DOSE-456581 format. One line per field, with one value per residue (C-alpha): x negated, y negated, z; residue number from 1. Coordinates in steps of 0.05 Angstrom, whole numbers, always signed. Layout:
N
c1: X / ...
c2: Y / ...
c3: Z / ...
num: NUM / ...
//
This chain:
534
c1: -552 / -481 / -448 / -391 / -329 / -264 / -205 / -143 / -88 / -38 / +30 / +52 / +98 / +79 / +136 / +178 / +131 / +92 / +21 / -30 / -92 / -161 / -195 / -265 / -326 / -395 / -457 / -457 / -481 / -438 / -369 / -364 / -316 / -309 / -267 / -218 / -202 / -178 / -124 / -55 / +12 / +44 / +1 / +7 / +82 / +83 / +48 / +95 / +155 / +128 / +120 / +190 / +218 / +181 / +210 / +280 / +281 / +256 / +304 / +280 / +212 / +138 / +130 / +71 / +83 / +145 / +153 / +151 / +82 / +55 / +84 / +52 / -15 / -5 / +11 / -55 / -96 / -67 / -103 / -171 / -189 / -249 / -321 / -339 / -298 / -304 / -234 / -217 / -164 / -172 / -119 / -100 / -40 / -2 / +61 / +120 / +182 / +249 / +318 / +370 / +431 / +445 / +424 / +476 / +473 / +540 / +571 / +621 / +638 / +656 / +691 / +669 / +621 / +581 / +514 / +487 / +424 / +375 / +410 / +413 / +367 / +320 / +293 / +222 / +183 / +162 / +219 / +248 / +315 / +380 / +450 / +455 / +514 / +493 / +489 / +433 / +379 / +327 / +257 / +215 / +232 / +210 / +273 / +272 / +208 / +141 / +114 / +56 / +73 / +50 / +48 / +107 / +82 / +152 / +146 / +71 / +55 / +85 / +94 / +145 / +193 / +183 / +243 / +287 / +328 / +325 / +344 / +394 / +400 / +380 / +320 / +318 / +247 / +217 / +162 / +96 / +24 / +20 / +32 / +102 / +81 / +60 / +128 / +164 / +120 / +130 / +205 / +209 / +167 / +216 / +274 / +302 / +348 / +331 / +293 / +311 / +254 / +276 / +232 / +197 / +234 / +182 / +180 / +164 / +183 / +259 / +274 / +285 / +226 / +212 / +156 / +124 / +94 / +28 / +31 / +6 / +52 / +105 / +167 / +230 / +280 / +310 / +271 / +303 / +279 / +329 / +332 / +313 / +382 / +416 / +369 / +383 / +459 / +454 / +411 / +461 / +517 / +474 / +451 / +523 / +539 / +574 / +568 / +544 / +547 / +515 / +509 / +441 / +434 / +377 / +379 / +321 / +260 / +185 / +133 / +65 / +61 / +5 / -12 / -71 / -117 / -137 / -205 / -236 / -310 / -353 / -404 / -453 / -486 / -528 / -497 / -526 / -492 / -420 / -368 / -304 / -237 / -174 / -98 / -46 / -4 / +52 / +116 / +163 / +221 / +271 / +250 / +209 / +153 / +135 / +104 / +84 / +43 / +57 / +25 / -42 / -36 / -24 / -80 / -131 / -106 / -111 / -180 / -205 / -173 / -208 / -275 / -267 / -238 / -291 / -348 / -373 / -430 / -441 / -508 / -472 / -419 / -349 / -301 / -226 / -184 / -109 / -94 / -39 / +1 / -17 / +55 / +48 / -11 / -70 / -78 / -107 / -162 / -182 / -182 / -229 / -277 / -275 / -298 / -357 / -428 / -470 / -507 / -442 / -419 / -484 / -478 / -413 / -439 / -371 / -296 / -242 / -170 / -113 / -45 / +20 / -7 / +56 / +104 / +158 / +151 / +76 / +15 / -52 / -80 / -153 / -171 / -212 / -268 / -318 / -267 / -284 / -211 / -171 / -215 / -166 / -103 / -68 / -60 / -135 / -164 / -238 / -288 / -342 / -340 / -391 / -449 / -432 / -357 / -360 / -397 / -339 / -291 / -333 / -336 / -260 / -254 / -303 / -266 / -199 / -225 / -263 / -194 / -164 / -123 / -114 / -120 / -99 / -142 / -103 / -120 / -151 / -94 / -123 / -55 / -78 / -132 / -192 / -187 / -224 / -280 / -288 / -292 / -348 / -386 / -374 / -368 / -297 / -251 / -180 / -124 / -53 / +8 / +52 / +106 / +157 / +131 / +163 / +132 / +114 / +126 / +51 / +48 / +106 / +70 / +7 / +35 / +107 / +165 / +215 / +195 / +232 / +242 / +205 / +145 / +179 / +252 / +254 / +197 / +209 / +277 / +311 / +306 / +230 / +231 / +196 / +247 / +223 / +152 / +121 / +81 / +39 / +6 / +6 / -37 / -82 / -97 / -108 / -158 / -192 / -200 / -232 / -279 / -301 / -313 / -358 / -392 / -414 / -421 / -477 / -516 / -557 / -504 / -546 / -594 / -536 / -510 / -579 / -574 / -509 / -510 / -458 / -467 / -442 / -419 / -346 / -310 / -236 / -218 / -180 / -156 / -134 / -94 / -44 / -59 / -4 / +6 / -25 / -2 / +47 / +25 / +71 / +62 / +76 / +114 / +54 / +24 / -51 / -91 / -135 / -92 / -17 / +33 / +62
c2: -242 / -253 / -318 / -322 / -350 / -380 / -358 / -401 / -368 / -422 / -407 / -461 / -461 / -474 / -475 / -440 / -379 / -356 / -384 / -355 / -399 / -397 / -456 / -457 / -416 / -400 / -367 / -300 / -244 / -190 / -195 / -175 / -120 / -78 / -114 / -56 / -64 / -135 / -115 / -112 / -88 / -153 / -198 / -151 / -150 / -226 / -232 / -182 / -220 / -284 / -251 / -224 / -293 / -321 / -267 / -273 / -348 / -339 / -293 / -233 / -231 / -250 / -231 / -264 / -336 / -342 / -395 / -339 / -318 / -389 / -397 / -331 / -357 / -420 / -378 / -340 / -403 / -435 / -384 / -392 / -465 / -454 / -472 / -399 / -387 / -404 / -401 / -407 / -390 / -361 / -382 / -340 / -327 / -262 / -241 / -236 / -195 / -218 / -189 / -245 / -200 / -132 / -76 / -27 / +47 / +81 / +138 / +118 / +188 / +243 / +212 / +148 / +139 / +80 / +102 / +69 / +26 / +51 / +117 / +142 / +95 / +35 / -11 / +5 / -59 / -95 / -61 / -98 / -132 / -115 / -85 / -18 / +30 / +92 / +167 / +202 / +247 / +291 / +301 / +360 / +368 / +428 / +454 / +486 / +448 / +483 / +507 / +458 / +383 / +333 / +383 / +363 / +332 / +308 / +248 / +242 / +252 / +219 / +288 / +303 / +257 / +282 / +328 / +288 / +228 / +176 / +116 / +73 / +123 / +126 / +173 / +213 / +234 / +274 / +247 / +284 / +282 / +218 / +145 / +118 / +67 / +122 / +155 / +89 / +65 / +131 / +127 / +53 / +62 / +115 / +68 / +86 / +32 / +48 / +99 / +136 / +170 / +225 / +257 / +322 / +366 / +398 / +387 / +314 / +296 / +294 / +223 / +163 / +146 / +76 / +61 / +5 / -7 / -43 / -117 / -135 / -88 / -117 / -72 / -93 / -42 / -27 / +25 / +57 / +110 / +162 / +221 / +290 / +319 / +264 / +279 / +353 / +341 / +299 / +352 / +407 / +369 / +351 / +423 / +447 / +403 / +346 / +277 / +238 / +163 / +117 / +43 / +16 / -59 / -100 / -176 / -218 / -257 / -246 / -302 / -323 / -354 / -377 / -342 / -338 / -290 / -314 / -303 / -316 / -302 / -308 / -364 / -320 / -258 / -235 / -252 / -192 / -141 / -166 / -123 / -134 / -114 / -124 / -119 / -141 / -199 / -194 / -154 / -129 / -174 / -124 / -131 / -166 / -114 / -111 / -42 / -50 / -91 / -139 / -86 / -91 / -166 / -173 / -125 / -166 / -230 / -205 / -175 / -240 / -279 / -236 / -244 / -318 / -311 / -262 / -303 / -245 / -263 / -206 / -190 / -182 / -229 / -201 / -223 / -213 / -213 / -219 / -197 / -225 / -186 / -117 / -96 / -118 / -73 / -89 / -153 / -197 / -150 / -136 / -210 / -222 / -167 / -183 / -254 / -237 / -241 / -177 / -205 / -219 / -148 / -120 / -164 / -128 / -71 / -37 / -45 / -21 / -21 / -30 / -15 / +8 / +27 / +25 / +76 / +98 / +173 / +166 / +207 / +183 / +180 / +167 / +162 / +223 / +180 / +237 / +281 / +339 / +356 / +332 / +341 / +394 / +352 / +336 / +263 / +254 / +214 / +217 / +273 / +229 / +168 / +112 / +130 / +113 / +122 / +185 / +148 / +98 / +157 / +191 / +128 / +125 / +200 / +195 / +136 / +171 / +239 / +209 / +189 / +257 / +230 / +278 / +253 / +274 / +265 / +228 / +237 / +181 / +165 / +97 / +66 / +13 / -41 / +3 / +24 / -36 / -28 / +44 / +22 / -27 / +25 / -6 / +44 / +44 / +75 / +63 / +74 / +95 / +119 / +145 / +116 / +152 / +223 / +273 / +294 / +368 / +416 / +418 / +342 / +340 / +388 / +347 / +276 / +285 / +256 / +290 / +342 / +336 / +262 / +205 / +175 / +108 / +112 / +36 / +34 / -22 / -36 / -93 / -53 / -56 / -102 / -102 / -52 / -4 / -2 / +48 / +4 / +62 / +77 / +3 / -12 / +49 / +31 / -43 / -23 / +23 / -37 / -76 / -18 / -14 / -89 / -88 / -21 / -42 / -115 / -97 / -49 / -51 / -17 / -1 / +38 / +78 / +92 / +110 / +172 / +192 / +243 / +222 / +182 / +113 / +138 / +155 / +195 / +212 / +279 / +328 / +400 / +396 / +450 / +442 / +465 / +477 / +443 / +378 / +307 / +281 / +212 / +200 / +125 / +125 / +60 / +16 / +3 / -6 / -50 / +5 / +66 / +55 / +93 / +160
c3: +540 / +563 / +582 / +630 / +596 / +620 / +579 / +571 / +530 / +514 / +485 / +437 / +377 / +305 / +255 / +309 / +314 / +375 / +372 / +420 / +422 / +453 / +485 / +456 / +440 / +464 / +438 / +475 / +430 / +462 / +494 / +567 / +547 / +485 / +433 / +429 / +503 / +492 / +442 / +476 / +451 / +474 / +430 / +370 / +376 / +383 / +316 / +284 / +311 / +282 / +214 / +220 / +235 / +175 / +129 / +156 / +145 / +73 / +39 / +80 / +47 / +46 / -27 / -61 / -86 / -41 / +13 / +64 / +41 / +46 / +116 / +137 / +112 / +153 / +215 / +208 / +194 / +256 / +298 / +264 / +274 / +319 / +299 / +296 / +234 / +160 / +131 / +57 / +5 / -64 / -114 / -174 / -218 / -227 / -262 / -214 / -226 / -199 / -208 / -209 / -207 / -176 / -224 / -249 / -263 / -277 / -314 / -367 / -391 / -378 / -319 / -286 / -229 / -202 / -173 / -110 / -112 / -59 / -53 / -125 / -163 / -162 / -214 / -236 / -224 / -289 / -326 / -385 / -379 / -414 / -408 / -445 / -452 / -490 / -492 / -456 / -485 / -450 / -478 / -451 / -377 / -336 / -301 / -253 / -235 / -233 / -167 / -168 / -162 / -214 / -271 / -316 / -381 / -401 / -449 / -441 / -515 / -576 / -604 / -549 / -586 / -657 / -658 / -611 / -634 / -579 / -622 / -586 / -530 / -456 / -451 / -386 / -370 / -313 / -270 / -277 / -298 / -338 / -320 / -323 / -375 / -423 / -419 / -427 / -484 / -522 / -513 / -531 / -593 / -618 / -608 / -539 / -511 / -438 / -396 / -332 / -296 / -249 / -195 / -210 / -160 / -114 / -39 / -26 / -98 / -96 / -74 / -118 / -162 / -133 / -181 / -220 / -288 / -295 / -280 / -349 / -388 / -433 / -437 / -472 / -446 / -377 / -337 / -275 / -226 / -201 / -153 / -176 / -163 / -203 / -261 / -255 / -253 / -316 / -349 / -331 / -365 / -425 / -433 / -430 / -490 / -455 / -487 / -427 / -432 / -380 / -369 / -346 / -333 / -305 / -303 / -281 / -300 / -302 / -306 / -283 / -213 / -166 / -101 / -54 / -19 / +50 / +83 / +151 / +163 / +225 / +219 / +256 / +227 / +168 / +101 / +66 / +111 / +109 / +144 / +105 / +136 / +94 / +97 / +47 / +72 / +21 / +28 / -25 / -45 / -16 / +57 / +111 / +108 / +182 / +180 / +107 / +119 / +176 / +220 / +185 / +180 / +255 / +272 / +233 / +263 / +334 / +325 / +295 / +352 / +404 / +370 / +384 / +454 / +477 / +449 / +407 / +360 / +311 / +280 / +213 / +186 / +194 / +139 / +145 / +82 / +76 / +4 / -40 / -92 / -67 / -77 / -150 / -165 / -119 / -157 / -101 / -80 / -153 / -168 / -110 / -131 / -205 / -190 / -146 / -172 / -170 / -110 / -73 / -87 / -59 / +3 / +23 / +66 / +75 / +71 / +119 / +93 / +143 / +113 / +145 / +214 / +256 / +225 / +273 / +256 / +251 / +235 / +260 / +191 / +174 / +101 / +81 / +56 / +50 / +14 / +60 / +74 / +13 / -48 / -75 / -65 / -131 / -109 / -95 / -152 / -135 / -135 / -102 / -59 / -48 / -3 / +69 / +63 / +104 / +159 / +165 / +170 / +223 / +266 / +265 / +280 / +338 / +366 / +367 / +388 / +447 / +473 / +461 / +403 / +344 / +272 / +203 / +140 / +86 / +12 / -29 / -77 / -96 / -84 / -36 / -33 / -22 / -95 / -122 / -71 / -92 / -164 / -146 / -107 / -38 / +20 / +47 / +97 / +122 / +170 / +153 / +193 / +137 / +92 / +49 / +54 / +101 / +166 / +167 / +225 / +237 / +240 / +289 / +335 / +330 / +337 / +361 / +323 / +276 / +225 / +159 / +168 / +133 / +167 / +155 / +136 / +127 / +77 / +26 / +56 / +93 / +158 / +159 / +220 / +287 / +313 / +259 / +288 / +336 / +383 / +409 / +342 / +325 / +386 / +377 / +305 / +319 / +373 / +323 / +276 / +333 / +347 / +275 / +272 / +333 / +318 / +248 / +266 / +314 / +269 / +205 / +163 / +102 / +147 / +174 / +105 / +77 / +120 / +87 / +31 / -21 / -85 / -102 / -171 / -177 / -228 / -234 / -202 / -244 / -243 / -171 / -136 / -81 / -10 / +40 / +107 / +84 / +95 / +43 / +21 / -37 / -50 / -124 / -120 / -133 / -200 / -206 / -251 / -277 / -265 / -270 / -227 / -245
num: 1 / 2 / 3 / 4 / 5 / 6 / 7 / 8 / 9 / 10 / 11 / 12 / 13 / 14 / 15 / 16 / 17 / 18 / 19 / 20 / 21 / 22 / 23 / 24 / 25 / 26 / 27 / 28 / 29 / 30 / 31 / 32 / 33 / 34 / 35 / 36 / 37 / 38 / 39 / 40 / 41 / 42 / 43 / 44 / 45 / 46 / 47 / 48 / 49 / 50 / 51 / 52 / 53 / 54 / 55 / 56 / 57 / 58 / 59 / 60 / 61 / 62 / 63 / 64 / 65 / 66 / 67 / 68 / 69 / 70 / 71 / 72 / 73 / 74 / 75 / 76 / 77 / 78 / 79 / 80 / 81 / 82 / 83 / 84 / 85 / 86 / 87 / 88 / 89 / 90 / 91 / 92 / 93 / 94 / 95 / 96 / 97 / 98 / 99 / 100 / 101 / 102 / 103 / 104 / 105 / 106 / 107 / 108 / 109 / 110 / 111 / 112 / 113 / 114 / 115 / 116 / 117 / 118 / 119 / 120 / 121 / 122 / 123 / 124 / 125 / 126 / 127 / 128 / 129 / 130 / 131 / 132 / 133 / 134 / 135 / 136 / 137 / 138 / 139 / 140 / 141 / 142 / 143 / 144 / 145 / 146 / 147 / 148 / 149 / 150 / 151 / 152 / 153 / 154 / 155 / 156 / 157 / 158 / 159 / 160 / 161 / 162 / 163 / 164 / 165 / 166 / 167 / 168 / 169 / 170 / 171 / 172 / 173 / 174 / 175 / 176 / 177 / 178 / 179 / 180 / 181 / 182 / 183 / 184 / 185 / 186 / 187 / 188 / 189 / 190 / 191 / 192 / 193 / 194 / 195 / 196 / 197 / 198 / 199 / 200 / 201 / 202 / 203 / 204 / 205 / 206 / 207 / 208 / 209 / 210 / 211 / 212 / 213 / 214 / 215 / 216 / 217 / 218 / 219 / 220 / 221 / 222 / 223 / 224 / 225 / 226 / 227 / 228 / 229 / 230 / 231 / 232 / 233 / 234 / 235 / 236 / 237 / 238 / 239 / 240 / 241 / 242 / 243 / 244 / 245 / 246 / 247 / 248 / 249 / 250 / 251 / 252 / 253 / 254 / 255 / 256 / 257 / 258 / 259 / 260 / 261 / 262 / 263 / 264 / 265 / 266 / 267 / 268 / 269 / 270 / 271 / 272 / 273 / 274 / 275 / 276 / 277 / 278 / 279 / 280 / 281 / 282 / 283 / 284 / 285 / 286 / 287 / 288 / 289 / 290 / 291 / 292 / 293 / 294 / 295 / 296 / 297 / 298 / 299 / 300 / 301 / 302 / 303 / 304 / 305 / 306 / 307 / 308 / 309 / 310 / 311 / 312 / 313 / 314 / 315 / 316 / 317 / 318 / 319 / 320 / 321 / 322 / 323 / 324 / 325 / 326 / 327 / 328 / 329 / 330 / 331 / 332 / 333 / 334 / 335 / 336 / 337 / 338 / 339 / 340 / 341 / 342 / 343 / 344 / 345 / 346 / 347 / 348 / 349 / 350 / 351 / 352 / 353 / 354 / 355 / 356 / 357 / 358 / 359 / 360 / 361 / 362 / 363 / 364 / 365 / 366 / 367 / 368 / 369 / 370 / 371 / 372 / 373 / 374 / 375 / 376 / 377 / 378 / 379 / 380 / 381 / 382 / 383 / 384 / 385 / 386 / 387 / 388 / 389 / 390 / 391 / 392 / 393 / 394 / 395 / 396 / 397 / 398 / 399 / 400 / 401 / 402 / 403 / 404 / 405 / 406 / 407 / 408 / 409 / 410 / 411 / 412 / 413 / 414 / 415 / 416 / 417 / 418 / 419 / 420 / 421 / 422 / 423 / 424 / 425 / 426 / 427 / 428 / 429 / 430 / 431 / 432 / 433 / 434 / 435 / 436 / 437 / 438 / 439 / 440 / 441 / 442 / 443 / 444 / 445 / 446 / 447 / 448 / 449 / 450 / 451 / 452 / 453 / 454 / 455 / 456 / 457 / 458 / 459 / 460 / 461 / 462 / 463 / 464 / 465 / 466 / 467 / 468 / 469 / 470 / 471 / 472 / 473 / 474 / 475 / 476 / 477 / 478 / 479 / 480 / 481 / 482 / 483 / 484 / 485 / 486 / 487 / 488 / 489 / 490 / 491 / 492 / 493 / 494 / 495 / 496 / 497 / 498 / 499 / 500 / 501 / 502 / 503 / 504 / 505 / 506 / 507 / 508 / 509 / 510 / 511 / 512 / 513 / 514 / 515 / 516 / 517 / 518 / 519 / 520 / 521 / 522 / 523 / 524 / 525 / 526 / 527 / 528 / 529 / 530 / 531 / 532 / 533 / 534
//
């Protein structure tokens, strides 16, 4: 039955942000309108603007453990005070990485040149610290690069260094098949004073290697990522016999610090069919992170707010999660899962991941959770997904296609918070609008925008503000989140998934081949707890 409800949106200010509040709750089982129809661009943008103000007033960031992160948590909690919600935090510690001075990469000889941070190079997160001036040495690069991406084995084996003297030198190593940490560890164990990792060189793999080492790795030498063409230029000089000397300096600190996951769960609903929807709340230190991932944060907040305002009482509990330390290696979502009992894991019927859904040069990306389109992608790390994952994908596809909106399957790279749920055998899906990959001609025809340009040119930069967002795709994706919440909130999910055909057992995919005309989702910047970046 439905109950008539009087709505009273009230604009107030909390800590100088916009606060949009409801005025009560009732026990109606179904809202008078579909939840997705209640999501407006104006309220989504208001939340994004609030997150931007928080970041701008806190050193341009909502990085985990920062004051900006705590204030963003408070902003969310301020909207979830009604009796229909159970709200809690989960404290944990993680190792943060902070540069206290600008890094340096420069050529000392032959000639002198200072390279530009953000244009020529970036620090690899969880690098060691130090100031090194030394000659360079290459290991086993493949130049020109192979036709297939992710095939260079440069520096991946200890044997690669047997006939190369890297002691006291800066080892320049090509990105490729193995994790960054393996290349760095091999070089450091042979006495290298620093490591530069240059991109592999194929299409979509020429920009700066903006990567990270595992959060728990201990590296004692500077590690810097550079552009492919800079690596090739250095190699050309080195191969010609020039004695190239560089300076590489990284100054900073790394230590354990507390942070928090934040959860909000409907009081109503079955507790053995939990619909879990998550987005990471943290940003990188370098920017306010409004697309990545203020967009997902705002979408979850507005959907949860409308559940309350519309008096929706789901049959299954709906649990929203705002993850901490995603940018440091999916640490928050893994901490949550690792501390659940087996029964609590079984009670999670499904997970929807919402990450970077407002890219200005967007694709309408739906994670290829059944692997039907992207199983042969080199970046796809699974050959099977948990039973029911394809059903989540299909619900999203049906929702968009019913509105005449085209979609693009995105490969399961495991570089965002669904990875832990896959590991634990929990069905998952996700939305994604593109980050640092380049939009293809085919994608520009399908979605508009500029071919040959990044999906998000402000990815992990100070310019990732509200003005960087595309509000059309932001709204469409947020409405899709609302649709998923209500669709699965009203159904016995395990019965739906029992009709699916895939297995809950996962194994790492290998031997993949590249297909042309596919979405580039090159998010190698993030380290992972169980599978470090490469």
